[in-house]
C-alpha positions as CSV (number, residue, x, y, z in Angstrom):
1,M,96.8,96.1,112.5
2,N,93.7,96.6,114.6
3,N,90.8,96.7,112.1
4,E,88.8,98.9,114.5
5,I,91.3,101.8,114.1
6,I,89.5,104.5,112.1
7,N,92.2,106.0,109.8
8,V,90.0,108.9,108.6
9,K,87.5,110.5,111.0
10,L,86.2,113.8,112.3
11,S,87.7,115.3,115.4
12,D,85.7,115.2,118.5
13,D,84.5,118.8,118.1
14,E,84.0,118.2,114.3
15,S,86.2,121.2,113.4
16,A,88.9,119.1,111.7
17,V,89.7,115.8,110.0
18,V,91.9,113.4,111.8
19,I,94.0,111.0,109.7
20,L,96.5,108.3,110.1
21,D,99.6,109.8,108.4
22,Q,100.5,107.0,106.0
23,T,103.8,108.7,105.1
24,A,105.1,107.9,108.6
25,L,104.4,104.1,108.3
26,P,105.7,101.6,109.1
27,N,108.1,103.1,111.6
28,E,105.6,105.4,113.3
29,T,101.9,105.3,113.9
30,K,101.0,108.9,113.9
31,F,97.6,110.7,113.7
32,I,97.4,114.3,112.5
33,T,94.6,116.9,112.7
34,L,93.8,119.0,109.7
35,K,91.4,121.9,109.2
36,G,92.9,124.5,106.7
37,K,92.2,124.1,103.0
38,E,95.9,124.0,102.1
39,E,96.8,121.3,104.6
40,L,93.8,119.3,103.6
41,F,94.9,119.6,100.0
42,E,98.5,118.7,100.9
43,A,97.4,115.6,102.8
44,I,95.9,114.1,99.5
45,Y,98.7,115.3,97.3
46,T,101.5,114.0,99.4
47,L,99.7,110.7,100.1
48,R,99.3,111.2,103.9
49,V,95.9,109.9,103.1
50,R,95.7,107.5,100.1
51,G,93.7,104.6,98.7
52,A,90.8,105.6,96.5
53,P,88.0,104.9,99.0
54,A,89.9,106.5,101.9
55,I,90.5,109.6,99.7
56,G,86.8,109.8,99.0
57,I,85.9,109.6,102.7
58,F,88.5,112.2,103.5
59,A,87.3,114.6,100.8
60,A,83.7,114.4,102.1
61,Y,84.8,115.1,105.7
62,A,87.2,117.8,104.5
63,L,84.5,119.7,102.6
64,Y,82.2,119.5,105.6
65,V,84.9,120.9,107.8
66,L,85.5,123.7,105.4
67,A,81.8,124.3,105.2
68,K,81.6,124.7,109.0
69,Q,84.1,127.6,108.7
70,L,81.6,129.4,106.4
71,E,78.5,129.1,108.5
72,N,78.2,132.8,108.9
73,E,78.2,133.5,105.1
74,E,75.1,134.4,103.2
75,N,73.5,131.6,101.3
76,E,74.7,132.6,97.8
77,S,78.2,133.4,99.0
78,F,78.4,130.1,100.9
79,I,77.4,128.0,97.8
80,N,79.9,129.9,95.6
81,K,82.8,129.4,98.0
82,I,82.0,125.7,98.7
83,N,82.0,125.0,95.0
84,K,85.4,126.6,94.6
85,L,86.7,124.6,97.6
86,S,85.4,121.4,96.1
87,A,87.2,122.1,92.9
88,Y,90.4,123.0,94.7
89,L,90.4,119.7,96.7
90,D,89.5,117.8,93.5
91,S,92.6,119.2,91.8
92,S,95.0,117.5,94.3
93,R,95.2,114.2,92.4
94,P,93.8,113.2,89.0
95,T,93.6,109.4,88.8
96,A,91.6,108.1,91.7
97,V,87.9,108.6,90.7
98,N,86.5,108.4,94.3
99,L,88.0,111.8,95.1
100,S,85.8,113.6,92.4
101,T,82.9,111.2,92.8
102,Q,82.4,111.9,96.5
103,L,83.0,115.6,96.1
104,K,80.4,115.7,93.4
105,R,78.0,113.9,95.7
106,M,78.6,116.5,98.4
107,I,78.1,119.4,96.0
108,A,74.9,117.8,94.6
109,L,73.6,117.7,98.1
110,V,74.4,121.4,98.6
111,E,72.6,122.2,95.4
112,K,69.6,120.2,96.5
113,Q,69.6,122.0,99.9
114,K,70.3,125.5,98.5
115,M,66.9,126.9,99.6
116,N,67.7,126.0,103.3
117,S,69.8,128.1,105.7
118,V,73.5,127.7,105.6
119,K,73.5,125.9,109.0
120,Q,71.0,123.4,107.7
121,I,73.1,122.8,104.6
122,V,76.2,122.3,106.7
123,E,74.4,119.8,109.0
124,A,73.1,117.9,105.9
125,M,76.7,117.8,104.6
126,K,77.8,116.2,107.9
127,K,75.2,113.5,107.6
128,E,76.2,112.8,103.9
129,A,79.9,112.5,104.8
130,I,79.1,110.0,107.6
131,D,76.9,108.1,105.2
132,I,79.8,107.9,102.8
133,Y,82.0,106.4,105.5
134,N,79.3,103.9,106.7
135,E,78.6,102.8,103.1
136,D,82.3,102.1,102.6
137,V,82.5,99.9,105.7
138,A,79.6,97.8,104.4
139,M,81.2,97.8,100.9
140,C,84.5,96.5,102.3
141,R,82.9,93.6,104.1
142,A,80.8,92.6,101.1
143,I,83.9,92.7,98.8
144,S,85.9,90.7,101.2
145,E,83.2,88.0,101.5
146,H,82.9,87.8,97.7
147,G,86.7,87.5,97.3
148,L,87.0,84.8,99.9
149,T,84.9,82.5,97.6
150,L,87.6,82.7,94.9
151,I,90.4,81.1,97.0
152,K,90.9,78.0,99.1
153,K,92.8,77.4,102.3
154,G,96.6,77.5,102.1
155,D,96.6,79.5,98.8
156,G,99.4,81.9,98.0
157,I,98.2,85.4,97.0
158,M,100.3,88.0,95.3
159,T,99.4,91.7,96.0
160,Q,100.3,95.0,94.4
161,C,100.3,98.4,96.2
162,N,98.0,98.7,99.2
163,A,94.3,98.1,99.3
164,G,93.7,97.2,103.0
165,P,92.0,98.9,105.9
166,I,94.2,102.0,105.9
167,A,93.3,102.6,102.2
168,T,89.6,102.3,102.9
169,S,87.4,102.1,106.1
170,K,87.8,98.6,107.5
171,Y,88.9,95.3,105.9
172,G,90.0,96.9,102.6
173,T,89.3,95.8,99.1
174,A,92.1,93.6,97.6
175,L,93.4,92.8,101.1
176,G,90.0,92.3,102.6
177,P,89.7,88.6,101.7
178,I,93.2,87.9,103.0
179,I,92.5,89.5,106.3
180,M,89.0,88.0,106.6
181,G,90.5,84.7,105.6
182,Q,93.0,84.9,108.4
183,E,90.2,85.5,110.9
184,Q,88.5,82.4,109.6
185,G,91.6,80.1,109.6
186,F,92.3,80.0,105.9
187,D,96.1,80.0,106.5
188,L,96.8,82.0,103.4
189,K,100.3,83.1,102.3
190,A,100.8,86.6,101.0
191,Y,103.5,87.6,98.6
192,I,103.8,91.4,98.7
193,C,105.3,93.3,95.8
194,E,107.1,96.3,97.2
195,T,105.4,98.5,94.6
196,R,107.3,101.5,93.2
197,P,107.4,104.4,93.1
198,L,106.4,104.9,96.8
199,L,107.0,101.4,98.2
200,Q,103.4,101.2,99.4
201,G,103.5,97.4,99.3
202,A,106.6,97.3,101.5
203,R,105.6,100.1,103.8
204,L,101.9,99.7,104.1
205,T,100.6,96.3,102.9
206,A,103.4,94.4,104.7
207,F,102.6,96.5,107.9
208,E,98.9,95.6,107.7
209,L,99.2,91.9,106.9
210,V,102.0,91.2,109.4
211,N,99.9,92.9,112.1
212,A,96.9,90.9,111.0
213,G,98.9,87.7,111.6
214,V,99.1,86.7,107.9
215,D,102.1,84.6,106.7
216,S,103.7,87.4,104.6
217,T,106.7,87.5,102.3
218,L,108.0,90.8,100.7
219,I,109.4,90.7,97.2
220,C,110.8,93.3,94.8
221,D,108.5,94.0,91.9
222,N,110.8,92.4,89.4
223,M,110.7,89.1,91.4
224,A,107.1,88.4,90.6
225,S,107.8,86.2,87.6
226,I,110.1,83.8,89.4
227,A,107.7,83.5,92.3
228,M,104.9,82.6,89.9
229,S,107.1,80.1,87.9
230,E,107.9,78.3,91.1
231,G,104.2,77.6,91.8
232,K,104.1,79.8,94.9
233,I,101.2,82.0,93.6
234,N,97.6,80.8,93.2
235,A,96.0,84.2,92.5
236,V,96.9,87.9,92.2
237,F,94.7,90.4,94.1
238,A,95.0,94.1,93.2
239,G,92.9,97.1,94.0
240,C,92.0,99.9,91.6
241,D,91.7,103.7,91.5
242,R,89.5,103.9,88.4
243,I,87.6,101.4,86.3
244,A,86.7,102.5,82.8
245,R,83.3,101.7,81.3
246,N,84.8,98.9,79.3
247,G,86.4,97.2,82.3
248,D,90.0,98.6,81.8
249,V,91.5,99.4,85.2
250,A,94.0,102.0,86.5
251,N,95.9,100.9,89.6
252,K,99.4,101.5,91.0
253,V,102.1,101.2,88.4
254,G,103.2,97.6,88.0
255,T,99.7,96.1,88.1
256,S,99.5,95.6,84.3
257,S,102.9,93.8,84.5
258,L,101.5,91.3,87.0
259,A,98.4,90.8,84.8
260,I,100.6,89.9,81.8
261,L,102.7,87.5,83.9
262,A,99.6,85.9,85.5
263,K,98.2,85.3,82.0
264,H,101.4,83.6,80.9
265,Y,101.5,81.4,84.0
266,G,97.8,80.6,83.9
267,I,97.1,82.3,87.3
268,P,93.8,84.1,87.9
269,F,94.1,87.9,88.2
270,Y,91.5,89.7,90.2
271,I,90.7,93.4,90.6
272,F,88.9,94.5,93.7
273,G,87.1,97.9,94.1
274,P,83.8,99.5,95.0
275,S,81.2,100.3,92.4
276,T,82.0,104.0,93.0
277,T,85.4,103.4,91.4
278,I,83.7,102.8,88.0
279,D,83.8,105.9,85.9
280,M,80.8,106.0,83.7
281,N,82.3,109.0,81.8
282,C,85.5,107.2,80.9
283,P,85.0,104.9,77.9
284,S,88.3,103.0,78.2
285,G,91.7,103.0,79.8
286,K,93.1,105.2,77.1
287,D,91.0,108.0,78.5
288,I,92.4,107.8,82.1
289,E,94.8,110.5,83.1
290,I,97.9,109.0,84.6
291,E,99.5,111.0,87.4
292,E,103.2,111.5,87.2
293,R,105.1,112.0,90.4
294,N,108.2,113.9,91.5
295,P,111.5,112.4,90.2
296,E,112.9,112.6,93.7
297,E,110.6,109.8,94.8
298,I,112.8,107.4,92.7
299,K,116.2,109.0,93.1
300,E,116.3,110.2,96.7
301,M,113.3,109.2,98.8
302,F,114.0,106.4,101.4
303,Y,117.8,106.6,100.8
304,V,120.4,108.2,103.1
305,K,122.1,109.5,100.0
306,P,120.8,110.0,96.4
307,M,120.7,106.6,94.7
308,A,121.0,108.0,91.1
309,P,123.1,110.6,89.3
310,K,121.5,114.1,89.7
311,E,121.5,114.6,85.9
312,V,119.6,111.4,85.0
313,K,116.1,111.9,83.8
314,T,113.2,109.9,85.3
315,Y,109.8,108.7,84.2
316,N,107.7,108.3,87.3
317,P,104.1,107.4,86.6
318,A,102.1,106.5,89.7
319,F,99.7,104.3,87.8
320,D,99.3,102.1,84.8
321,V,96.3,100.7,83.0
322,T,95.4,96.9,82.8
323,P,93.3,96.0,79.8
324,N,90.1,94.2,80.6
325,E,91.1,91.1,78.6
326,L,93.9,90.4,81.2
327,I,91.5,90.5,84.1
328,T,89.8,87.3,85.3
329,A,87.1,89.2,87.2
330,I,86.4,92.5,88.9
331,I,85.0,92.1,92.4
332,T,82.7,94.9,93.7
333,E,80.3,95.0,96.7
334,T,77.6,93.6,94.4
335,G,79.5,90.5,93.3
336,I,82.0,89.0,90.9
337,H,81.9,90.5,87.4
338,K,83.6,89.3,84.2
339,P,85.2,92.1,82.2
340,G,83.5,92.5,78.8
341,E,80.5,90.4,80.0
342,S,78.8,90.8,83.3
343,I,80.8,93.9,84.2
344,M,79.3,95.7,81.1
345,E,75.8,94.6,82.1
346,F,76.5,95.7,85.7
347,V,77.9,99.1,84.5
348,N,74.9,99.7,82.1
349,N,72.5,99.2,85.0
350,L,74.2,101.8,87.2
């Protein structure tokens, strides 16, 4: 994977958002151009764009693109409509906090600029969206550098879901230290859980790490325990979609299982994410809404024929919550934080 590929960006004429369609990977590298509110919504909902930081960047660009389409509105009408469009985009997915965080940031800017002309507001929104992207690039590099201090050359790292460049802006969060380590000759070995329900480990993480030249091995989610028991794993790296105020973490379903296994085998379990993923309004993991996906993603998706009886019921949560006591440390762009200790001090100073 070329780290310089920008997976979420404005079109050359700034009338649309261009994204790498993650649903087409790994078989096809396809970019699509989006400008209507329904197709922008659909891109988030169907995971064409995914990864908490990437969703936040996309949402900021999307709101700017939609704002450009309203440049001829009167000021009051523009503000009313842009607020409704923000709420509409925010309703596409409930768990990843970056979506609502960055939309709120854009709306706060609109409110601050409301006495200016609509064209001036729109131009300010463009600058804010670009700032969000650039901040994420710097954040990914800082997280990667902090994470690299936690491992040594030749280590085996287990991953869950996808938290690499295509889920963010550049290096990624949980995959960032692995990719940066490869650049610096760490000779790391990655063990990639396929990650149900959408196989984002198999389809996306494997794609990124193989293309980065990392020694990569794909395993089914239920093979994590035997890999740990055989001494192959020195650390578990996972991303996050929301961090509660107490340090509980929501990430792709299966993350909490890895945390339990890691504790049993005495393996450090690390969560990686930007400080924007911390939800100050969420006291604990019990307060995080867990998205449940379409049953067909388990029963039919990726199969030539259905893999389960049509009548069988499914339970298809996209995320689970890992309690803070199972987490060795949470790594943000500001450093390495211990849940319940320095993470609380860090959160309280935000």
